[in-house]
C-alpha positions in Angstrom: 0.0 0.0 0.0 3.0 2.3 0.3 3.1 4.9 2.9 -0.3 5.6 4.4 -2.1 8.8 3.9 -0.9 11.5 6.3 -3.6 12.9 8.5 -3.6 16.6 9.5 -4.3 17.1 13.2 -4.7 20.2 15.5 -4.8 20.6 19.2 -8.1 22.5 18.8 -10.1 24.5 16.3 -11.2 27.7 18.0 -13.9 30.1 16.7 -12.8 33.7 17.0 -15.7 36.2 17.4 -13.9 39.5 18.0 -10.7 41.3 18.6 -10.4 44.4 20.8 -7.8 47.2 20.3 -7.8 48.6 23.8 -7.1 45.3 25.6 -5.3 43.6 22.6 -7.6 40.5 23.3 -8.9 37.8 21.0 -12.3 36.5 22.1 -13.4 33.0 21.1 -16.6 31.0 21.7 -14.7 28.1 23.3 -14.1 27.9 27.1 -10.3 27.3 27.3 -10.4 26.7 31.1 -13.3 24.2 31.1 -12.1 20.6 31.2 -15.3 19.5 29.4 -14.7 21.8 26.5 -12.9 20.2 23.4 -10.5 23.1 23.4 -9.3 22.4 26.9 -5.5 21.9 26.8 -4.8 24.9 24.7 -2.0 26.8 26.5 0.3 29.8 26.1 3.0 29.3 23.6 0.9 27.2 21.2 1.0 28.4 17.5 -2.3 29.0 15.7 -3.3 30.0 12.1 -6.4 32.1 11.3 -8.5 30.9 8.3 -9.8 34.5 7.8 -8.1 37.8 8.1 -9.4 39.7 11.1 -8.7 43.4 11.4 -5.4 44.6 10.1 -2.9 42.5 12.0 -4.4 38.9 12.1 -3.8 37.7 8.6 -5.2 34.5 7.2 -2.7 31.8 6.7 -0.1 33.4 9.0 1.3 31.6 12.1 0.9 33.4 15.4 1.3 32.2 19.0 -0.9 32.4 22.1 0.8 34.8 24.4 -1.4 34.6 27.5 -4.8 33.2 28.3 -6.5 36.0 30.3 -9.9 34.5 30.8 -12.1 31.5 29.9 -12.5 32.7 26.3 -9.9 35.4 25.8 -6.1 35.6 25.1 -3.4 37.9 23.8 -1.3 37.1 20.8 2.5 37.1 20.0 3.7 37.6 16.5 6.7 35.3 17.2 7.5 32.3 19.3 7.5 33.2 22.9 11.3 32.6 23.1 11.7 35.4 20.6 9.4 37.7 22.6 11.2 38.1 25.9 9.2 41.2 26.8 5.9 39.4 26.3 4.7 42.2 24.0 1.2 41.5 22.8 0.3 41.9 19.1 -1.5 45.1 18.4 -5.1 44.4 17.3 -8.0 46.4 15.9 -11.6 46.4 16.9 -13.2 43.7 14.6 -16.1 41.3 14.9 -15.2 39.1 11.9 -15.6 35.4 12.6 -12.6 33.2 11.9 -11.6 29.7 12.6 -8.2 29.4 14.4 -6.3 26.1 14.0 -4.2 25.6 17.0 -1.1 23.4 17.1 -1.3 22.0 13.6 0.6 18.8 12.8 1.1 17.2 9.4 -1.3 19.6 7.6 1.5 20.8 5.3 3.0 17.6 4.0 3.9 18.8 0.5 0.8 21.0 0.8 0.7 24.2 -1.3 -1.5 25.9 1.2 0.7 26.2 4.3 2.8 28.8 6.1 6.1 27.3 5.2 5.3 27.1 1.5 5.1 30.0 -0.9 1.5 31.2 -1.5 1.6 29.8 -5.0 3.7 26.7 -4.9 3.1 24.8 -8.1 6.0 22.4 -7.6 4.6 20.2 -4.8 2.6 17.1 -4.9 1.2 14.7 -2.3 -2.0 15.2 -0.3 -3.1 14.9 3.3 -6.3 13.8 5.0 -7.8 15.2 8.1 -10.5 17.5 9.3 -11.3 20.0 6.5 -11.8 22.7 9.2 -8.1 22.7 9.9 -6.3 25.4 8.0 -4.6 24.1 4.9 -6.0 21.9 2.2 -7.3 18.4 3.2 -8.8 15.6 1.1 -12.6 16.2 0.6 -14.6 13.0 0.7 -18.3 12.4 0.2 -19.4 9.8 2.8 -22.5 7.7 3.5 -22.2 6.5 7.1 -24.7 3.7 7.8 -27.0 3.9 10.8 -29.5 1.4 12.2 -33.0 2.9 11.9 -35.3 3.3 14.8 -38.7 1.6 14.5 -39.8 -0.4 11.5 -40.8 0.4 7.9 -43.5 -0.6 5.4 -43.8 -0.2 1.6 -47.0 -0.2 -0.3 -46.0 -2.2 -3.3 -43.3 -2.5 -6.0 -45.5 -0.1 -8.1 -45.4 2.7 -5.5 -42.7 5.1 -4.4 -44.2 5.5 -0.9 -42.5 4.1 2.2 -44.0 4.5 5.7 -42.5 4.2 9.2 -43.7 3.2 12.6 -41.6 4.6 15.4 -39.4 6.3 12.8 -38.4 9.9 12.4 -38.1 10.4 8.7 -38.5 14.1 8.9 -35.1 14.4 10.6 -33.3 11.3 9.4 -34.3 10.8 5.7 -33.3 13.8 3.7 -33.2 13.8 0.0 -30.7 11.2 -1.4 -30.8 9.1 1.8 -30.6 5.4 0.9 -32.9 3.0 2.8 -32.1 -0.7 3.1 -34.6 -3.1 4.6 -33.3 -6.2 6.6 -34.9 -9.4 5.3 -34.9 -12.8 7.1 -31.4 -13.6 6.0 -30.1 -10.5 7.8 -28.4 -9.0 4.7 -29.5 -5.4 4.1 -31.1 -4.9 0.7 -31.6 -1.6 -0.9 -35.3 -0.4 -1.0 -34.6 2.9 -2.7 -33.3 6.5 -2.4 -35.4 9.2 -0.8 -36.7 11.9 -3.1 -38.7 13.9 -0.4 -39.9 13.4 3.2 -43.0 15.6 3.3 -45.0 14.5 6.3 -48.9 14.7 6.0 -50.7 16.0 9.1 -54.4 16.1 8.3 -57.1 17.7 10.5 -60.1 15.5 11.2 -63.4 17.1 12.1 -65.7 14.1 12.7 -66.2 10.3 12.5 -69.2 8.7 10.8 -70.5 5.2 11.5 -72.0 5.0 8.0 -69.1 3.8 5.9 -66.8 4.1 8.9 -65.2 7.3 7.5 -63.2 10.0 9.1 -64.1 13.4 7.6 -61.1 15.7 7.1 -60.5 19.5 6.9 -57.3 19.0 5.1 -56.6 17.0 1.9 -57.1 13.3 2.8 -55.5 12.4 -0.6 -52.1 13.4 0.8 -52.3 10.2 3.0 -51.1 6.9 1.6 -53.2 3.7 1.8 -51.8 0.7 3.6 -49.2 2.7 5.5 -49.3 3.4 9.3 -51.3 6.4 10.6 -51.4 7.9 14.1 -54.2 10.0 15.5 -53.5 12.9 17.9 -56.8 12.5 19.9 -59.6 9.9 20.5 -62.4 10.1 17.9 -65.2 7.8 16.9 -64.0 4.6 18.7 -60.4 5.2 17.6 -57.6 5.8 20.3 -55.0 8.4 20.1 -51.4 7.1 19.7 -52.6 3.6 18.5 -51.2 2.3 15.2 -53.8 2.1 12.5 -53.4 1.8 8.7 -55.1 4.0 6.1 -57.6 1.7 4.4 -59.6 3.6 1.8 -59.3 7.2 0.7 -62.8 7.9 -0.5 -62.1 11.5 -1.7 -60.2 14.6 -0.6 -62.3 14.9 2.6 -62.7 11.3 3.8 -60.7 8.1 4.6 -61.1 4.9 6.6 -58.6 2.9 8.7 -57.8 -0.7 9.5 -55.7 -2.4 12.1 -53.5 -4.2 9.6 -52.4 -3.3 6.1 -55.3 -4.1 3.7 -57.5 -5.3 6.6 -61.1 -4.6 7.2 -62.4 -1.1 8.2 -62.4 -0.3 11.9 -66.0 0.2 12.9 -66.6 3.9 13.9 -69.2 5.7 15.9 -70.6 9.1 15.1 -68.6 11.8 16.8 -67.8 15.4 16.2 -64.3 16.1 17.5 -60.9 17.5 16.4 -58.0 15.2 15.8 -55.1 15.0 13.5 -53.9 12.1 11.3 -50.2 11.8 10.8 -48.1 9.5 8.7 -44.3 9.3 8.9 -43.6 8.7 5.2 -41.0 9.3 2.5 -41.2 9.3 -1.3 -38.5 7.4 -3.1 -37.0 8.5 -6.4 -38.2 5.2 -8.0 -40.6 2.5 -7.0 -39.7 0.5 -4.0 -37.8 -2.7 -4.8 -39.9 -4.9 -2.5 -43.2 -5.1 -0.6 -42.2 -5.2 3.1 -44.1 -4.9 6.4 -42.8 -4.1 9.9 -39.2 -4.5 8.7 -36.0 -3.4 10.4 -33.8 -1.1 8.3 -30.6 0.7 7.9 -30.0 4.0 6.2 -27.3 6.5 5.2 -27.4 10.1 3.9 -24.6 11.3 1.6 -22.7 14.3 2.9 -19.3 16.0 2.6 -16.8 14.5 5.0 -13.2 14.1 5.9 -10.7 11.3 6.5 -9.9 10.6 10.1 -7.6 7.6 9.5 -6.7 5.1 6.8 -7.6 1.6 7.8 -6.8 -0.3 4.6 -6.3 -0.2 0.9 -9.8 1.0 0.2 -11.1 1.5 3.8 -11.0 4.7 5.7 -12.3 6.0 9.0 -14.3 9.1 8.1 -16.4 11.8 9.7 -19.5 13.5 8.3 -19.0 17.3 8.3 -22.7 18.0 8.9 -23.8 15.0 11.0 -20.7 14.5 13.0 -21.0 10.8 12.6 -17.8 8.7 12.5 -17.6 5.3 10.8 -15.5 3.1 8.5 -16.3 3.4 4.8 -15.1 1.8 1.6 -14.3 3.7 -1.6 -17.0 3.3 -4.3 -17.1 4.0 -8.0 -20.6 5.5 -8.0 -22.2 9.0 -8.1 -22.4 10.7 -4.7 -26.2 10.3 -4.8 -25.9 6.5 -5.4 -23.8 5.5 -2.4 -24.8 2.7 -0.2 -24.4 2.7 3.6 -20.7 2.7 4.7 -19.3 3.8 1.3 -17.5 6.9 0.3 -16.2 8.7 -2.8 -13.1 10.8 -3.5 -12.9 12.7 -6.7 -9.8 13.3 -8.9 -9.6 15.6 -11.9 -7.4 14.9 -14.9 -5.4 17.6 -16.8 -6.4 19.1 -20.1 -10.2 18.6 -19.8 -9.9 14.9 -19.1 -12.8 15.0 -16.7 -13.1 13.6 -13.3 -12.7 10.1 -11.9 -13.4 8.4 -8.6 -10.4 7.4 -6.5 -10.1 3.7 -5.5 -7.2 4.1 -3.1 -5.2 7.0 -1.9 -2.0 7.1 0.2 0.5 9.9 0.8 1.1 10.8 -2.8 0.1 7.8 -4.9 -3.4 7.0 -6.0 -5.2 4.3 -7.8 -8.2 5.4 -9.9 -11.3 3.4 -10.7 -11.8 2.3 -14.3 -14.8 1.2 -16.3 -14.0 -2.4 -15.3 -13.5 -1.7 -11.6 -16.1 -3.0 -9.3 -18.4 -0.3 -7.8 -17.7 -1.1 -4.2 -14.9 -2.8 -2.3 -16.2 -5.1 0.4 -15.1 -8.0 2.6 -11.7 -9.4 1.9 -10.5 -6.9 -0.6 -8.7 -8.0 -3.8 -7.6 -4.8 -5.5 -9.7 -4.4 -8.6 -8.7 -2.9 -11.9 -7.3 0.6 -11.4 -5.2 3.2 -13.1 -2.1 4.4 -11.3 -1.7 8.2 -10.6 0.1 10.6 -8.4 -2.0 12.9 -6.3 -1.8 16.7 -5.7 -3.8 19.6 -4.5 -2.3 21.7 -7.3 -3.2 21.7 -11.0 -3.4 18.3 -12.7 -0.5 17.3 -15.0 -0.7 14.9 -17.9 1.3 11.6 -17.9 4.9 11.8 -19.3 5.2 15.4 -18.2 8.5 16.7 -17.0 7.0 19.6 -15.0 7.5 17.8 -11.7 10.5 16.0 -10.3 14.1 15.6 -11.3 14.3 14.7 -15.0 17.9 15.6 -15.6 18.4 12.1 -17.1 15.6 12.5 -19.5 13.0 10.5 -17.5 9.4 11.7 -17.9 6.7 11.1 -15.3 4.9 8.0 -16.6 1.6 8.5 -14.7 -0.7 11.5 -14.6 -0.7 13.8 -11.6 -4.3 14.3 -10.7 -5.9 17.0 -8.6 -7.7 15.6 -5.6 -10.9 17.2 -4.4 -10.1 19.3 -1.3 -11.4 21.8 1.2 
C-alpha cells in the first residue's frame, strides 16, 4: 500500500468572534479553562493559524502564538514564538467582529501541501496530499461519505409499483433527507436496498368528525395526501379510535374522507358518530423510483450522503471518516458511484485529470500515490479486498499534470513522469 495517507491534526479549532484594540484581546466561543470543552489543553506558547483575516494584524494563513490566556475565552497574541518575545509584548489588534476559525497546534497539515505557512503562497511544484478535518487550516482531502445507521422503528412499503414508504416509530422528517438510501433487513439479515429518498414531506391532516355509516373520518385538510396501507397515528380519540394507537389507512374515498384498518389491507375499523378534532399523521417518504420490494414491519438501515473528511486510513480502500454535517464517524469503503448513489458505509473521493480529461473516482489514496477506478473496476470494495482494476496516478492539490510530463520532479536524465498527476478534491 506504500506509505499511508498522512492525516492533518490540530490541538483545537477555535472560533474567533472579535478582537479588541484597547485590551489587545482575542475572544473565542470556546471555554479554554473548562475541562469538558474540546479546546481544553490549549495553553500559552501554542501556535495558531487564522483561516480568515481579522482586522489589520491577524492575517489569514499566518502563524501566530498564544501569548497569555487571560480568561475563559480570551487571550493575547504574540507575533513570534515566545522565546523570541522576551518582553511578552502582545500583538496590536484592531476592533473587529469578523468570525474566523483558528487552527491551534497544527501537525502534518502541510505535507507537500501548497497551502501552508512554510510554503510560498503559489507553490506549483509540490505534490502529495493529506487527509484530516477540513476545518483545519490548509487543504485536506474532501470526501463524500454515507455512514450507515440502524434505523429506529420499522418500515412498510405499499408495493413495487409505488414510491411510498411509511414508518412506525421512525423519524423520517429528521433522518431521511433527499438522497438518503434506505435498506430493509430481510430474514437472511443481509440489508437490501429499498430505494433512495426523493422527499420526506409529512402529511398531518385535520379531522373534524367520525361517521358510522361507511366508517369514514371526515377531514378538513386533503385526505388524498395520505397513503393507503401505511401506518397512521391520531392525535386525539375520535369515533372509537384511540390516540397514539397504530392504524393503517384503508380507503381514501375522496379529498375529505378516509377509513382505517388495524392491519395493512385489513377490514375497516367500525366507527361511531362523533364530532371532535383530531389530526392524522403519517411518517412517510417518497422514493426517487418505485420500492424494490413489498415489506411490512421490517428493520432497516439508512445513510445520507454528505461532505466529510478522513480521520484515519484503515486499509487499501477502507477509511475511518467523519461527516462534516452529521458529525457521525464510521468506517467506509471507496466506491465507484455517483455521490447520490452511495450505499451505507461507502465513500467517494474525486480526482480531476489535466487538459479537460474530466473527473474520476479514487479507488485508493496514500500519501502521494493514488489508484483510480476504471470502467472495469467493481463499484464497491467489500469484505476481503482484492484490489480491482485501477489506473495508477500521483495525487496533488495543485493543478493536474498529464502523464509523461517533466514539469514535476528531477528529470535531468531525460526521464518523464509515466503517470498523470491528478488534482484531488479538497477543502
